[in-house]
Each structure stands twice: as C-alpha cells, then as structure tokens.
C-alpha positions in Angstrom: 5.1 -36.4 -17.0 6.8 -33.7 -15.5 8.9 -35.1 -12.4 7.4 -33.0 -9.3 10.4 -34.1 -7.0 12.9 -32.5 -9.5 10.9 -29.4 -9.4 10.5 -29.2 -5.7 13.9 -27.6 -4.9 13.1 -24.6 -7.1 9.5 -24.3 -6.0 10.7 -24.1 -2.5 13.2 -21.5 -3.2 10.8 -19.4 -5.2 8.3 -19.6 -2.5 10.7 -17.8 -0.3 11.4 -15.5 -2.9 8.1 -14.7 -4.8 5.3 -16.0 -2.4 2.6 -14.4 -4.9 -0.3 -13.9 -2.2 -2.1 -10.7 -3.0 -3.9 -10.5 -0.1 -3.5 -0.7 1.2 -6.8 1.3 -1.5 -4.1 2.7 -3.5 -4.2 6.6 -2.3 -8.0 7.0 -1.4 -8.3 9.9 -3.6 -11.9 10.7 -2.9 -11.3 11.1 0.8 -7.9 12.8 0.9 -7.9 15.6 -1.5 -11.1 17.4 -0.8 -11.2 20.6 1.5 -13.5 18.8 3.9 -11.1 15.8 4.2 -9.6 17.1 7.5 -7.5 14.6 9.2 -8.0 12.1 6.3 -5.8 14.7 4.2 -2.9 14.3 6.5 -2.2 11.0 4.7 -1.3 12.6 1.5 0.1 15.8 3.0 0.2 17.0 6.8 0.1 20.6 5.9 -3.4 20.3 4.3 -5.0 19.9 7.6 -4.6 23.8 8.3 -6.9 24.5 5.4 -9.8 22.5 6.6 -13.1 24.5 7.2 -13.8 22.7 10.5 -12.4 23.8 13.9 -12.6 20.0 15.0 -13.4 16.6 13.8 -13.4 13.1 15.2 -12.7 10.0 12.8 -14.5 6.9 13.9 -13.3 4.6 11.6 -11.9 4.2 8.0 -10.4 1.2 6.2 -9.1 0.6 2.6 -8.0 -2.4 0.6 -5.8 -2.1 -2.4 -4.6 -5.3 -4.5 -3.0 -5.1 -7.9 -0.7 -7.3 -9.8 0.6 -8.2 -13.3 1.2 -11.9 -12.5 -2.0 -13.7 -12.6 -5.6 -12.4 -13.3 -9.1 -13.8 -13.4 -10.8 -14.2 -16.7 -14.1 -12.6 -17.4 -15.4 -11.7 -14.1 -16.1 -9.0 -11.7 -14.9 -8.7 -8.1 -18.4 -9.1 -6.8 -18.8 -12.2 -8.8 -15.4 -13.7 -8.1 -16.3 -13.2 -4.2 -19.8 -14.7 -4.4 -18.1 -17.8 -6.5 -15.1 -18.3 -5.0 -15.5 -22.1 -5.3 -15.8 -22.0 -9.0 -12.2 -20.3 -9.4 -10.1 -22.9 -11.3 -6.6 -22.2 -12.2 -6.1 -22.7 -15.9 -2.7 -24.9 -15.0 -5.3 -27.5 -13.5 -7.3 -28.1 -16.6 -6.5 -30.2 -19.9 -8.4 -31.4 -22.9 -9.0 -34.5 -20.8 -10.1 -32.4 -17.7 -11.9 -29.3 -19.2 -13.2 -26.6 -16.7 -16.9 -26.4 -15.8 -19.0 -24.0 -18.3 -19.4 -21.6 -15.2 -16.0 -21.8 -14.0 -14.0 -18.6 -13.2 -10.6 -19.1 -14.8 -7.2 -18.0 -13.1 -4.7 -17.3 -15.8 -1.2 -16.0 -15.8 0.4 -13.3 -17.8 3.2 -14.2 -20.2 5.9 -12.1 -18.4 6.6 -10.1 -21.5 7.0 -7.2 -19.2 8.4 -6.7 -15.7 5.8 -8.1 -13.4 4.8 -6.9 -10.1 2.3 -7.4 -7.5 1.1 -5.0 -4.6 -1.3 -5.6 -1.8 -2.2 -2.8 0.9 -4.7 -2.9 3.9 -5.1 -0.1 6.1 -7.7 -0.4 9.0 -7.8 3.0 10.8 -9.3 3.5 14.5 -10.0 6.5 16.5 -8.4 10.1 15.1 -8.9 13.6 15.7 -7.9 16.9 15.0 -8.9 20.4 16.4 -7.8 24.0 15.7 -5.8 26.0 18.4 -5.8 29.6 17.9 -6.0 30.9 14.5 -3.4 29.2 12.7 -2.7 25.9 14.5 -3.9 22.3 14.0 -3.1 19.3 16.2 -4.4 15.9 16.0 -3.8 12.1 16.9 -4.3 9.1 14.5 -4.1 5.4 15.0 -4.0 2.6 12.3 -3.0 -0.9 11.5 -1.4 -1.6 8.1 -0.3 -4.4 6.2 1.9 -4.4 2.8 3.3 -7.0 0.7 4.9 -6.0 -2.5 7.4 -7.2 -5.3 8.4 -5.1 -8.1 10.6 -6.2 -11.4 9.8 -9.5 -11.2 11.7 -11.0 -14.2 10.4 -12.7 -17.2 11.9 -16.2 -16.4 9.7 -16.3 -13.2 6.6 -16.3 -15.2 4.4 -19.1 -13.9 4.3 -20.4 -17.5 7.9 -20.4 -17.8 9.0 -21.5 -14.3 6.7 -24.4 -14.5 7.8 -25.9 -17.6 11.6 -25.4 -17.6 13.8 -27.5 -19.7 16.0 -30.1 -18.1 19.8 -30.1 -18.3 19.8 -26.4 -19.4 21.3 -23.5 -17.3 18.7 -20.9 -16.6 20.0 -17.6 -15.4 17.8 -15.9 -12.8 18.1 -12.2 -12.5 18.1 -10.4 -9.1 14.8 -10.0 -7.7 12.7 -9.9 -4.4 9.8 -9.6 -2.2 9.0 -7.9 1.0 5.9 -7.8 3.6 5.1 -6.4 6.7 2.1 -6.0 9.4 2.3 -3.1 11.9 0.4 -0.6 13.8 0.7 3.2 13.9 0.1 5.7 16.7 0.6 9.1 15.1 0.8 12.7 16.3 -0.1 15.6 14.1 0.5 19.4 13.7 0.1 21.9 11.0 0.5 25.6 11.0 -0.8 28.4 8.6 1.3 31.3 7.8 0.7 34.5 5.8 3.2 35.2 2.7 1.9 38.6 1.3 -1.0 37.5 -0.8 -0.4 34.0 -0.4 -0.7 31.6 2.5 1.7 28.8 3.4 0.8 26.1 5.7 3.4 23.3 6.8 2.8 20.2 8.9 4.2 17.1 10.3 3.0 13.8 11.6 5.3 11.5 13.6 4.4 8.1 14.2 5.3 5.4 16.6 5.4 2.0 14.9 4.4 -1.4 16.2 5.8 -4.4 14.4 3.7 -7.3 14.2 5.1 -9.2 11.2 7.7 -8.8 8.6 9.6 -10.8 6.0 11.8 -10.3 2.9 13.7 -12.3 0.6 16.0 -11.2 -2.2 18.6 -12.7 -4.9 21.4 -9.9 -4.7 23.0 -11.1 -7.9 22.3 -13.3 -10.7 22.7 -17.2 -10.2 22.2 -20.1 -12.7 19.7 -22.9 -12.0 19.8 -26.4 -13.8 17.2 -28.8 -13.6 19.1 -32.2 -14.0 17.5 -35.6 -14.6 15.6 -37.2 -11.6 14.9 -35.2 -8.7 18.3 -33.2 -8.5 18.7 -29.7 -9.2 22.1 -27.7 -9.8 22.5 -23.9 -8.6 25.6 -21.7 -9.8 27.1 -19.0 -7.7 24.5 -17.3 -5.7 24.1 -14.6 -2.9 20.6 -14.6 -1.2 19.0 -13.0 1.7 16.0 -13.6 3.6 14.5 -12.7 7.1 11.1 -13.3 8.9 9.7 -12.9 12.1 9.2 -16.0 14.0 6.8 -15.7 17.0 3.8 -17.1 14.9 5.8 -20.1 13.7 4.3 -22.8 15.3 2.3 -26.0 14.5 -0.3 -25.1 17.3 -2.9 -22.7 15.4 -4.4 -21.7 19.0 -0.9 -19.9 19.9 -1.2 -17.9 16.6 -2.0 -14.4 17.5 -1.2 -10.6 16.9 2.1 -10.2 19.0 4.4 -7.1 18.9 7.7 -8.3 17.7 9.4 -5.1 16.6 9.2 -1.2 16.8 10.3 1.7 14.6 9.6 5.5 13.8 7.9 7.0 11.1 7.4 10.5 9.8 5.2 12.4 7.2 6.4 15.9 6.1 4.4 18.6 4.0 4.2 22.1 2.9 1.2 23.6 1.0 0.6 27.1 -0.5 -2.7 28.8 -1.3 -4.1 31.9 -2.9 -7.3 32.7 -1.1 -10.6 33.2 -2.9 -11.9 36.8 -3.5 -14.3 38.5 -0.8 -17.4 36.7 -2.3 -15.9 33.1 -2.1 -14.8 30.6 0.7 -11.4 28.9 1.0 -8.8 29.2 -1.7 -8.7 29.7 -5.5 -5.9 27.1 -5.7 -3.7 25.1 -3.4 -0.4 23.3 -4.3 2.0 21.4 -2.1 4.5 18.8 -1.8 5.1 16.0 0.8 7.1 13.2 2.1 5.1 10.4 3.3 6.3 7.1 5.3 9.6 8.1 5.8 10.9 5.7 8.5 12.0 2.2 9.4 11.0 -1.0 11.5 13.4 -3.1 13.4 12.3 -6.6 14.5 14.2 -8.5 17.2 14.3 -11.3 19.5 11.7 -13.3 17.6 13.1 -12.7 14.3 15.8 -14.3 12.1 17.9 -13.0 9.2 19.8 -15.5 7.1 22.3 -15.0 4.3 23.2 -18.1 1.7 26.5 -17.3 -0.5 28.5 -19.6 -2.7 30.5 -19.1 -5.6 30.7 -23.0 -7.2 28.1 -25.1 -8.6 25.9 -27.0 -6.2 23.7 -29.8 -6.6 20.8 -30.7 -4.5 18.1 -33.4 -4.6 14.3 -33.4 -3.7 15.4 -35.7 -0.7 17.0 -32.9 1.0 13.8 -31.0 1.4 11.2 -33.4 2.9 7.6 -31.9 3.4 7.6 -30.1 6.8 4.9 -28.8 8.9 7.1 -26.5 10.9 8.9 -23.4 9.1 11.8 -23.5 11.4 12.4 -27.0 9.9 12.2 -25.7 6.3 14.8 -23.1 7.1 17.4 -25.5 8.5 16.7 -27.6 5.5 17.8 -25.0 3.3 20.8 -24.0 5.1 21.7 -27.7 5.1 21.4 -28.1 1.6 23.2 -25.2 0.3 25.7 -24.4 3.1 26.3 -28.0 4.8 25.0 -26.8 8.1 21.4 -26.4 9.4 22.6 -23.2 11.4 25.3 -22.0 9.3 22.7 -19.5 7.1 21.6 -17.7 10.3 23.2 -14.4 10.9 21.5 -12.9 13.5 18.2 -12.6 15.4 17.3 -9.1 14.1 16.4 -7.5 11.1 15.2 -4.2 9.7 12.7 -3.0 7.1 11.8 0.2 5.6 8.3 1.9 5.4 6.6 2.5 1.8 8.2 5.7 1.4 6.9 8.3 -1.5 7.5 11.8 -2.7 4.0 13.4 -3.6 3.0 16.6 -5.3 -0.7 17.9 -5.2 -2.7 20.8 -6.9 -6.2 21.7 -6.4 -8.1 24.6 -7.9 -11.6 25.9 -7.8 -12.9 26.2 -11.5 -16.5 26.9 -10.9 -18.9 27.6 -7.7 -18.6 24.1 -5.9 -16.4 22.5 -8.7 -12.7 21.6 -8.1 -10.0 19.7 -10.1 -7.1 18.2 -8.3 -4.0 16.6 -9.6 -1.9 14.4 -7.8 1.5 12.6 -8.3 3.0 10.0 -5.7 6.4 8.5 -6.8 7.8 5.6 -4.4 11.1 6.3 -3.2 12.3 3.1 -1.2 14.7 3.8 1.5 16.2 0.3 1.4 16.1 -2.5 -1.0 14.5 -4.3 2.1 11.5 -1.8 2.1 7.9 -2.6 1.2 6.6 -0.5 -1.7 3.6 1.3 -2.6 2.3 1.9 -6.0 3.3 4.9 -7.9 0.3 7.0 -8.6 -0.4 9.9 -11.2 -4.3 11.2 -11.1 -6.6 14.1 -12.0 -9.6 14.2 -9.8 -12.8 16.4 -10.7 -15.4 16.6 -7.9 -18.3 18.5 -6.8 -17.8 19.7 -3.3 -20.5 20.9 -0.7 -20.5 21.0 3.1 -22.9 18.1 3.3 -22.3 16.2 -0.1 -19.4 15.7 -2.5 -18.8 13.4 -5.5 -15.6 12.9 -7.4 -14.3 10.9 -10.4 -10.5 9.8 -9.9 -8.7 9.3 -13.3 -5.7 7.3 -12.3 -2.7 6.2 -13.9 -1.5 3.2 -11.9 2.2 2.1 -11.8 3.0 4.1 -15.2 1.2 1.2 -16.9 -2.4 0.8 -16.2 -5.2 3.4 -16.6 -8.1 3.2 -13.9 -11.3 5.2 -13.6 -12.7 5.6 -9.9 -15.8 7.1 -7.9 -16.3 8.3 -4.6 -18.9 10.2 -2.7 -19.3 11.7 0.7 -22.7 11.7 2.4 -22.3 14.2 5.2 -19.6 12.4 7.3 -19.6 9.2 5.5 -17.2 8.4 2.6 -17.4 5.5 0.2 -15.2 5.0 -2.8 -12.9 3.1 -5.2 -10.2 4.3 -7.3 -10.8 1.0 -9.4 -14.4 1.1 -10.4 -14.0 -1.3 -13.5 -13.2 -4.1 -11.1 -17.0 -3.8 -9.9 -18.7 -2.7 -13.3 -17.2 -4.8 -15.8 -16.6 -8.5 -16.6 -13.2 -8.5 -17.9 -9.7 -9.3 -16.9 -9.6 -8.9 -13.1 -6.2 -8.3 -11.9 -6.7 -6.1 -8.8 -9.5 -4.2 -6.6 -9.7 -1.2 -4.7 -12.1 0.1 -2.2 -12.5 2.3 1.0 -14.7 3.9 3.4 -14.7 6.4 6.3 -16.9 7.6 9.0 -16.2 10.8 11.1 -17.9 13.6 12.6 -16.8 17.2 12.7 -18.1 20.8 13.8 -21.6 21.5 12.5 -24.6 23.9 13.3 -28.1 22.9 12.5 -28.8 26.5 11.4 -27.9 25.9 7.7 -27.7 29.6 7.1 -24.8 30.0 9.5 -21.8 27.3 9.1 -19.0 26.4 11.4 -16.1 28.7 11.8 -12.8 27.7 10.6 -10.4 28.2 7.6 -11.7 31.0 5.4 -15.2 30.6 6.6 -15.1 33.2 9.5 -17.1 35.7 7.5 -20.1 33.5 7.5 -20.9 34.9 10.8 -21.9 38.4 9.5 -19.8 40.7 7.2 -17.4 40.2 4.3 -13.5 40.1 5.1 -11.5 43.2 3.8 -7.7 43.6 2.9 -5.1 41.5 4.6 -7.1 40.5 7.2 -9.5 38.3 5.1 -7.7 35.3 5.9 -7.8 35.2 9.6 -9.1 32.1 11.4 -11.2 32.2 14.7 -10.2 30.1 17.6 -12.1 26.7 17.7 -15.3 26.2 19.5 -17.4 23.3 20.2 
C-alpha cells in the first residue's frame, strides 16, 4: 500500500503550484461580433461601437462562464447530466476491482499527459453599462463588471495525475518549470470611439480605460527545474529549487462568517482598437466589410497590505518529512510550515506584503463581411500575450462565425479552434434585446468526454421605434428617414435622439 505520509509533502507542494480547480465564456462570439452588438462589441474591439446602428443603448446584465482543461474529464456525460447528478460523480482513482463504481456512476478520469496540459476558468458578470452617440462621429459609454480567471498552461507531463500519484521511490524525478495564477477583480470602465472618413473607406478608433478593483489573487511558479525524490518512510528529498508564490490574505480565516468580498488591491486596464470599413452601396445599410485589430486587457493589478509574496531558493539537497507538515486548518500556518521546512525559519520565505499580477492580455484581429442580404460571415483571431509570467491567461481563439442578422433577430454558428488544439461548434441567438449562446455546443448535446463548458447571456435595451417601417437613426441608417444617400455624404450619421 502506498505510504500516504511520504506523499504528503509533494502533495502539499503541488497543491500550491497546481491547484486544479476549474471553477470567463471564451469570447462570447454570438454577442460581440454582430453589427447590433453595441457596447458588447467593445470587449473585442473598442472601435466597433462606432459602427453600431443604434444611437443609444443600455445593457442591464450579461454573464458568461468558460471552463476548459486537458488535465481531467468526465466520461460519457453531458454538462446538464453532470449538473443534475453531481452526487454520482466518482473519481476513477477511487475505484478498484474490489470497489467497482455503480452502474450509473459518472466517472472522472485523467489524461495521460502525453501533451502539455492546461486548464482555464473564466467568469464574467457584468452589471449596468451604456453607450450613446454624440454628434455624427462619437460614441461614449460606461461599463462595469466582476471577473475571475484561474489558468495554468504548459503543465508538464510528470505532473499528470496518473504519474504523480504513483511515483517510484528512491528515484530522482526532474520537475520542469511551471506555474498557475488566479485572480478575482472588478472593473469600472469608460469608453470612447470615433468614426473618421478616409476617402471611400471609413476608419474608427476606440479606447476603453478601466479602473480595476482587486478582490483576490494568487500565483505560484517554479522558476527552474528541480529534483524530487520520494524516499522510504515519510521522507522526501528535493534538489536545488527556486520557487515563487504569492496570495491575498484578508479571507484566510478560520471563521467562515468573516469571509467576504474585500478590496485588497487596485490597478489599471486598457482596451485599444482600430477598424476600417467599406460602406455598402446606396441600396444597402451598414458596411460591405469591416476589418479591425485590437489589444484587449492590457494592464496590471497590485495587491498590498493584506497580501504576501514568498520566495524559496536553495542549491543543495534538502530532505523533509511528513511530520514537518501537520494538517492545519489555517492557511497562514501552512505557509509558515513550508518556510520552516525548506529554509529553517518560519518567516524566511516572506519577501514583502505586496505583489503584482497581469491581466489576461491578448492581441485580436477581426473581419466581418456581408455575403448576402441579412447574411454575414465573421472571422476572429485572439492570441494571448501575457505581459508577465505572473499574469492570468486567456485561451487563444481562432473562429469563423456565419450569421443571419436582422434588427429584431439574429442567429450565429461559431466554428471555433480553442487554444490551437480543440475544435468546437457553438450556437447563439438574439431575440430583440436578449442574447443566449455557447461556443461549445457539444458539452450540451452529446454524452462524450466532458472537459469543459461555455455559456453566456446578455440583456439590453436600445433605441427603437414602434413604427417598423422607420427604424432608428444611427450608423448608415440615416437614409431610412426618407431619401437615399448620394456621393461622399452617404456616410454621415445623425445626432442621437431618445
């Protein structure tokens, strides 16, 4: 039988480094790419609000959830089936020939780690937001949101569950560099976009500066390779190592009643974008095509006062035992135990009571074209570009999104490559002001290998008229009040009105 006390030190260490709790939808393609997306489109490219047909809109609420990983999965189940039967989820590691799972059990299994593993969890809950047009060419707005992100990329093969849970004794295992980061924060953002004329083309640029309110944050990272050897009994040997870890501490308490959402940091974020469009002909609304590039979630967060940053470094072989890591109910005591075991002093690992983290920065390129009346096709590339090794990370996305688009209804079918390894099919609809969608339809429709999920919803109101023959005035819809546009003035936009 495996000696669990011998395994405890490495379990504790990797709990710090690779806490695999998959708790933001990926890019909410069905509610960010269409012409009527309005303030929602600013999340992909702030310039795109300049092309919105509405003169004003108010978002009441939108939320999204994205979970994807290549570390663990559920066998033969769909998302809704798993949610309905959480009591039937059984880890395959807890079963055996003598203890077989029930016939209706939902088995949790683990990948073999033959490829670099990853997991990402993103949640966004957005509160009130609005935008409105000033003059012919300017759009201003305000956004609010609460977000979380927990992410780890390039998890090495040796840390696959099947490997790390059954390591050989008295054999040095070389562990490559790796890490994990997580953060929960609020955003209060301003928005501005402007439309300019460029001969036959139109150019729009936009910016969304954001004040960040940090609630929770942590990171852990092994900066270099280190050796791990499981000895006989409950002792473990570690070779030279260089480890960094940091966390917020305001909610590290034994009293559950004291756990609450507390501001522990602040920061600044910025979204920037530019788009170019070819206006449609005299008989058409909007544009014939639009192309844009943007940089989103550029920024940093700094936690201080109720925060700790630790560093452990040694260049000799150290041996620790399970007795040095008693089970603790208080996280602060666990941190002291780790410092004492590896540095000989319970306070030696503490470097400062502050640390910084980066936002999930990404570079994006977009293309949207009208291929037939009411039919559009969009292309999207989002490539993560972390500014710091202590940044939370978003998935990279490549997508083609055909859609039917009308003033009161739209439907889209996102075709998505997630992180350059997994193909997904999504679906989204808009019924007047209500958006519903997913970029991972298979998690709902098929009972297969469930390794992630994605869903989003949004509700807003915007400028409208009960006279369906006369639509609101806005980008390229000015001619709906009467005559057709002619010549260079065909691109003018009338002032907003309520």
